Steps between C-alpha positions, in 0.01 A plus 500: 500500500274296271660247278330449164508161334345382179288192459240417234256400778530836670460686172189292432358606841566868422333468158193350667495774767534770234223353291269471799587856609394613155180291524564316176478133416784324321356547150441869554847554637665303217309698242588830665875429467463346151602142586306180457296361785699174507828690521374717786354203681832319478670805658248524781521126567885510489501247219715749302707796618364847435703631208673838504276601212190394700618693800561812289152472354346480847709799610389704199132431548471506879792709628669224697877441494724212416642532851157424639406226256826310521638597846199616701642848560184688590685824557531540123121488443257792482381585852149349478637164374779498759243542775271233357785251474659578843512207741197504729571522876423193705161521674527536875344227698145584608569337832691742721585408851454759775698291750843601606776267374645247739843590635 
């Protein structure tokens, strides 16, 4: 089972991921949720913690959830976002051996 832990740095990473997913720059994102650019920049750089009010504004505009923003629970997101934010599988090595393993 996943354990969900909060840290301002992880919230900042999710804010950046969300903003990039939406193809917005920081000023556009801040304006869309009715907060100042400096305030948003401080959240995304983890200089300040995302406030509950800020999280609720993001949820109202973009359909995210507090569980995602604060705890990285992707299962609470709309399907398209959950898929976009799912961990990517590790790439398989391009070098595959056809030799039998040594016993």
